[in-house]
C-alpha positions as CSV (number, residue, x, y, z in Angstrom):
1,M,-18.5,4.1,-12.3
2,T,-18.2,1.9,-15.6
3,A,-19.9,-1.1,-16.2
4,A,-18.4,-4.7,-14.7
5,A,-15.9,-6.3,-16.2
6,V,-17.0,-10.0,-17.3
7,S,-14.3,-12.3,-16.0
8,P,-13.1,-14.7,-18.5
9,A,-13.3,-17.6,-16.0
10,V,-17.1,-17.6,-16.3
11,A,-18.4,-20.5,-19.0
12,G,-19.2,-18.7,-22.2
13,A,-18.4,-15.4,-20.9
14,T,-17.6,-12.7,-23.6
15,T,-14.4,-11.0,-23.7
16,P,-13.7,-8.9,-20.9
17,R,-14.0,-4.7,-21.4
18,R,-11.1,-3.2,-21.8
19,H,-11.0,-0.4,-19.0
20,R,-9.5,3.1,-20.1
21,C,-6.5,4.3,-17.6
22,V,-4.8,7.2,-16.6
23,Q,-1.8,7.1,-14.6
24,W,-1.4,9.7,-11.8
25,A,2.3,10.6,-10.9
26,T,5.4,8.4,-12.1
27,G,7.7,7.9,-9.0
28,N,8.9,4.5,-7.9
29,I,5.8,2.8,-7.9
30,G,3.8,4.9,-10.3
31,A,6.3,4.1,-13.1
32,R,5.9,0.6,-12.2
33,S,2.0,1.2,-12.2
34,L,2.5,2.9,-15.3
35,R,4.0,0.1,-16.9
36,A,1.6,-2.5,-15.9
37,I,-1.5,-0.8,-17.2
38,I,0.8,-0.5,-20.4
39,E,1.2,-4.3,-20.9
40,H,-2.1,-5.4,-19.1
41,P,-4.5,-7.2,-21.7
42,H,-7.3,-5.5,-20.6
43,L,-6.4,-2.0,-19.6
44,E,-6.1,1.0,-22.4
45,L,-3.7,4.0,-21.1
46,V,-5.3,6.9,-22.4
47,G,-3.4,9.4,-20.0
48,V,-0.5,10.5,-17.6
49,Y,-0.5,13.2,-14.9
50,V,3.1,14.3,-13.8
51,T,3.9,16.9,-11.3
52,S,7.6,17.6,-12.8
53,P,8.2,20.1,-15.8
54,E,10.7,18.1,-16.9
55,K,8.3,15.3,-17.6
56,H,5.5,17.2,-19.0
57,G,5.4,16.4,-22.8
58,A,7.2,13.0,-22.3
59,D,6.2,9.7,-24.1
60,A,4.5,7.1,-21.2
61,G,6.4,4.4,-22.7
62,D,9.8,6.6,-21.9
63,L,8.5,7.4,-18.2
64,C,8.8,3.7,-17.4
65,G,11.4,2.5,-19.6
66,V,9.3,0.3,-22.3
67,A,8.9,1.2,-25.8
68,T,7.0,4.5,-26.7
69,V,3.4,4.3,-27.0
70,G,2.1,7.4,-28.3
71,V,1.0,9.0,-24.8
72,K,2.0,12.0,-23.9
73,A,2.5,13.3,-20.2
74,T,0.6,16.1,-19.1
75,D,0.3,18.6,-15.6
76,S,-3.5,19.8,-16.5
77,V,-6.1,18.1,-14.7
78,D,-8.3,19.4,-17.4
79,D,-6.5,17.5,-20.0
80,I,-7.1,14.6,-17.6
81,I,-10.7,14.7,-17.2
82,A,-11.3,15.5,-21.1
83,L,-9.9,12.1,-21.8
84,T,-13.1,10.7,-20.2
85,P,-11.0,7.5,-18.3
86,D,-12.8,5.0,-16.5
87,C,-10.2,4.8,-13.8
88,V,-7.4,7.2,-12.6
89,V,-4.5,5.1,-10.6
90,Y,-3.8,7.8,-8.0
91,M,-0.1,7.7,-6.9
92,P,1.2,11.2,-5.8
93,A,3.7,11.8,-2.8
94,A,0.7,14.1,-1.2
95,L,-3.0,13.8,-1.0
96,D,-5.0,16.5,-3.2
97,V,-8.6,16.8,-1.8
98,D,-9.7,18.9,-4.6
99,E,-8.0,16.9,-7.2
100,V,-9.7,13.8,-5.9
101,A,-13.3,15.4,-5.7
102,R,-12.9,16.7,-9.2
103,L,-11.8,13.4,-10.3
104,L,-14.7,11.5,-8.8
105,E,-17.5,14.0,-9.7
106,A,-16.2,14.1,-13.4
107,G,-17.5,10.1,-13.2
108,I,-14.2,8.6,-13.0
109,D,-13.3,6.0,-10.5
110,I,-10.2,6.0,-8.5
111,V,-7.8,3.5,-7.0
112,T,-4.8,4.8,-4.5
113,T,-2.0,3.7,-2.9
114,R,-2.5,7.0,-0.6
115,G,-3.4,6.0,2.8
116,E,-6.5,7.8,3.6
117,F,-9.4,5.7,2.4
118,H,-8.7,2.2,3.9
119,R,-11.7,2.7,6.3
120,P,-14.1,5.2,5.7
121,A,-15.0,5.4,9.7
122,S,-11.0,6.2,10.1
123,M,-11.0,9.2,8.1
124,D,-10.9,12.9,8.8
125,A,-15.0,13.6,9.3
126,G,-15.0,16.8,6.5
127,L,-12.4,14.7,3.9
128,R,-15.2,12.0,4.6
129,E,-17.8,14.1,3.6
130,R,-16.2,15.6,0.9
131,I,-15.2,12.2,-1.0
132,E,-18.3,10.8,-0.3
133,H,-20.3,13.6,-1.5
134,A,-18.0,13.3,-5.0
135,C,-18.9,9.5,-5.3
136,L,-22.3,10.3,-5.3
137,A,-22.4,13.1,-7.5
138,G,-20.4,11.3,-9.9
139,G,-21.5,7.8,-9.4
140,T,-18.4,6.8,-8.7
141,S,-16.2,4.8,-6.3
142,I,-12.3,5.2,-5.0
143,H,-10.3,2.4,-3.3
144,S,-7.1,2.1,-1.6
145,T,-4.7,-0.6,-1.3
146,G,-0.9,-1.6,-1.4
147,S,1.1,-4.4,-0.3
148,S,1.3,-2.8,3.2
149,P,-0.9,-1.8,4.2
150,G,-3.3,-3.3,2.2
151,F,-2.2,-6.9,0.9
152,I,-0.5,-7.7,4.1
153,T,-3.0,-6.1,6.7
154,E,-5.8,-6.9,5.0
155,A,-6.2,-9.6,2.3
156,I,-4.1,-12.0,4.1
157,P,-5.7,-11.5,7.4
158,L,-9.3,-12.1,6.1
159,V,-7.9,-15.2,3.7
160,L,-6.4,-17.0,7.0
161,S,-9.3,-16.1,9.4
162,S,-11.9,-17.8,6.8
163,I,-11.0,-21.3,8.4
164,Q,-11.1,-20.1,12.0
165,R,-14.4,-20.2,14.3
166,R,-12.0,-18.8,17.0
167,V,-9.5,-15.8,16.7
168,D,-7.4,-15.1,20.0
169,M,-4.8,-13.2,18.2
170,I,-3.5,-12.0,14.6
171,A,0.3,-10.9,14.7
172,I,1.6,-9.5,11.2
173,D,5.1,-8.6,11.5
174,E,7.0,-6.5,8.8
175,F,10.7,-7.5,8.0
176,A,13.1,-5.1,6.1
177,D,16.8,-5.7,5.7
178,L,18.3,-2.2,4.8
179,S,21.7,-3.2,5.1
180,R,22.3,-2.9,1.3
181,R,20.0,0.1,0.7
182,N,22.8,3.0,0.2
183,S,20.3,6.1,1.2
184,P,22.2,7.7,3.8
185,D,20.0,11.2,4.3
186,L,17.0,8.2,4.8
187,L,18.4,5.7,7.1
188,F,20.9,8.0,9.4
189,G,18.9,11.7,9.3
190,I,15.9,10.6,9.3
191,M,15.3,6.8,10.9
192,G,17.9,7.6,13.4
193,F,20.6,4.2,12.6
194,G,23.6,4.7,13.9
195,G,23.0,7.3,16.5
196,Q,22.6,6.7,20.0
197,A,19.0,4.9,21.4
198,R,16.4,7.6,22.0
199,E,12.8,8.0,22.4
200,F,10.9,7.4,19.0
201,E,9.6,10.8,18.1
202,D,5.6,11.3,18.3
203,Y,5.0,11.9,14.5
204,R,6.6,8.6,13.5
205,L,4.5,6.9,15.7
206,E,1.6,8.7,14.9
207,Y,2.4,8.2,11.4
208,L,2.4,4.3,11.3
209,R,-1.0,4.6,13.6
210,G,-2.4,6.3,10.6
211,S,-1.1,3.8,8.5
212,F,-1.9,0.7,9.6
213,G,-4.5,1.3,12.3
214,P,-7.4,1.5,10.1
215,S,-6.6,-1.8,8.3
216,L,-6.5,-3.3,11.8
217,Q,-9.6,-1.9,12.5
218,L,-11.2,-3.0,9.6
219,V,-10.4,-6.7,9.8
220,A,-11.5,-6.7,13.5
221,E,-14.8,-5.3,12.4
222,S,-15.3,-7.6,9.7
223,I,-14.5,-10.8,12.0
224,G,-17.1,-9.1,14.5
225,M,-14.5,-8.1,17.0
226,P,-14.4,-4.4,16.9
227,L,-11.7,-3.0,18.6
228,D,-11.7,-0.7,22.1
229,A,-8.1,1.3,20.8
230,V,-5.0,1.7,18.9
231,E,-2.0,1.7,20.8
232,V,1.5,2.1,19.4
233,H,5.1,2.0,20.6
234,G,8.7,1.7,19.4
235,E,12.0,0.4,20.4
236,V,15.2,0.1,19.0
237,G,18.1,-2.7,19.4
238,L,21.3,-1.9,19.3
239,T,24.9,-3.0,17.8
240,T,27.2,-5.2,19.4
241,H,30.0,-4.6,17.7
242,E,30.7,-1.3,14.7
243,V,29.3,-2.4,11.5
244,S,30.0,-1.7,7.8
245,I,26.4,-1.3,5.7
246,A,26.1,0.4,2.0
247,A,24.8,3.5,3.4
248,G,27.9,3.9,5.8
249,M,29.1,3.0,9.0
250,L,27.1,1.9,12.4
251,P,29.5,2.6,15.5
252,A,29.0,-0.5,18.2
253,G,26.4,0.4,20.6
254,S,24.3,2.5,18.2
255,V,20.8,2.0,16.6
256,G,21.2,-1.1,14.4
257,A,17.3,-2.0,14.2
258,Q,14.2,-0.4,15.3
259,R,10.4,-1.8,15.2
260,I,7.1,0.5,15.7
261,T,4.3,-1.9,17.1
262,V,0.8,-0.9,16.0
263,S,-1.6,-2.8,18.6
264,G,-5.6,-3.3,18.5
265,I,-7.1,-3.4,21.7
266,R,-10.1,-5.3,22.8
267,G,-11.3,-6.3,26.2
268,G,-8.3,-4.8,27.7
269,R,-6.0,-7.2,25.6
270,E,-4.2,-7.1,22.3
271,I,-6.0,-9.5,19.4
272,L,-4.5,-7.9,16.5
273,R,-1.0,-6.3,15.8
274,F,1.3,-5.2,12.7
275,R,4.8,-4.8,14.0
276,A,7.4,-3.2,11.4
277,N,10.6,-4.5,11.8
278,W,13.6,-2.7,9.9
279,Y,16.9,-3.6,10.5
280,C,20.7,-2.8,9.3
281,T,22.1,-5.5,11.1
282,S,20.9,-8.5,12.9
283,D,23.6,-8.4,15.3
284,I,21.9,-6.4,18.5
285,E,21.0,-6.6,21.8
286,P,18.2,-7.7,23.2
287,R,18.0,-10.3,20.1
288,W,15.1,-10.4,17.8
289,D,13.9,-12.9,16.0
290,L,14.6,-11.3,12.4
291,L,13.7,-12.9,9.0
292,A,14.8,-11.9,5.7
293,T,12.8,-9.1,3.8
294,G,8.8,-10.1,3.8
295,W,6.1,-10.9,6.1
296,R,5.2,-13.2,9.1
297,V,1.4,-13.8,9.6
298,V,0.5,-15.8,12.8
299,V,-3.3,-16.6,13.7
300,D,-3.9,-18.1,17.5
301,G,-7.1,-19.7,16.8
302,D,-8.5,-23.0,16.5
303,A,-7.2,-23.7,13.5
304,P,-3.4,-21.9,14.3
305,L,-1.5,-20.9,11.2
306,S,1.9,-19.2,11.0
307,V,2.7,-17.9,7.6
308,D,6.2,-16.8,6.5
309,I,6.0,-14.9,2.9
310,N,10.0,-14.2,2.0
311,M,11.2,-11.5,-1.1
312,P,13.4,-14.0,-2.5
313,I,15.2,-11.2,-4.4
314,D,18.9,-10.1,-4.0
315,L,19.4,-7.4,-1.3
316,D,21.4,-5.3,-4.2
317,H,18.0,-5.6,-6.5
318,M,15.6,-5.4,-4.1
319,A,14.7,-1.4,-5.0
320,E,14.2,-2.0,-8.3
321,T,11.7,-5.0,-7.9
322,T,9.8,-4.2,-4.7
323,P,7.9,-1.5,-6.4
324,G,6.0,-4.0,-8.0
325,Y,4.5,-5.3,-5.0
326,T,2.4,-2.1,-4.3
327,A,1.6,-1.2,-8.1
328,N,0.5,-4.4,-9.2
329,R,-2.5,-4.8,-6.8
330,A,-3.5,-1.6,-7.2
331,V,-3.4,-2.2,-11.5
332,N,-5.3,-5.6,-10.9
333,A,-7.6,-3.7,-8.5
334,V,-9.3,-1.6,-11.7
335,R,-11.7,-3.7,-12.8
336,H,-13.1,-4.6,-9.6
337,V,-13.2,-0.6,-8.5
338,C,-14.8,0.2,-11.8
339,A,-17.9,-2.3,-11.2
340,A,-18.1,-1.3,-7.4
341,A,-21.2,0.7,-6.1
342,P,-20.5,4.1,-5.5
343,G,-18.7,5.7,-2.4
344,I,-15.4,4.8,-0.2
345,R,-15.0,0.9,-0.6
346,T,-12.3,-1.2,1.1
347,S,-11.0,-4.5,1.1
348,V,-14.3,-6.0,2.7
349,D,-16.6,-4.3,-0.1
350,L,-14.9,-5.6,-2.9
351,P,-14.2,-9.0,-3.9
352,Q,-11.0,-11.0,-3.8
353,I,-8.4,-9.1,-5.7
354,V,-6.9,-11.5,-8.7
355,P,-5.1,-10.3,-11.6
356,D,-6.3,-10.8,-15.3
357,L,-3.9,-12.5,-17.2
358,S,-5.2,-14.0,-20.2
């Protein structure tokens, strides 16, 4: 664990400490994170870990579309540990527990967009024990965050609940207009758009439960209303006519929209809900209240609130912009995680994550 950074907002504070960072993986979100580290005034990029042979030896700047910076990518974990960074921003497509444990045991903090670490009590017991032991051995901490889950399922509900003295229900809706996404394999092959209505596959429902259930449980516990259970179900909306989208055609009467709801149950009723609304057209039956890409958070309590957060981006440019929503929060969390006590740190453990734009 590294020393705490000094906030420039504090009167008489010295220059904030620079944290030495490694970017781990450079996919869509990782490349955006890499760029943010390079451009950050108080972070120093010292290494990049890649898994693709064609990226090995490439300059970090070339991997994220900025000028060369003189930091070469490596596929060696030993090389990364030898750099003795303060923090690794860990964004691989799949979790490697051995890698994570080695980094933590070596005294390197981790900020990750992997979803396995949002709530320690939700983790597999063996995984949790392994990671907690590694944190204690290295005096390090690990924190999982992102836009969703993370920002919209933890940070925003916790802020909105701060002006309540009674909460009856917190409902979070996520909206994604996929009509201009030219990914036929994803939309038609994996998600089933354009096909006949059918039951949601169990693996898809369980994936959403595993991704968002821990966030709901964390929020519920933090406001003193722990959940009895987390339930999940899915439903579809069918097109009312043939629809042309970027990925192809949706026949009339086919799946044009779908949503999966993850519900937090307490005392036999739903008190927390995350609902993912994904759609290729709004001309569906039954009719749903579909907003533009973004989120709506509704708090039913003694100080009722309804907050819409839209992404004012042209749909044709959505893919080039949205990675920043996840990557930026992870980068902004680095100094807070480096200052945290050893262990698996949650959104409740850390101070409010704010950017350092000095």
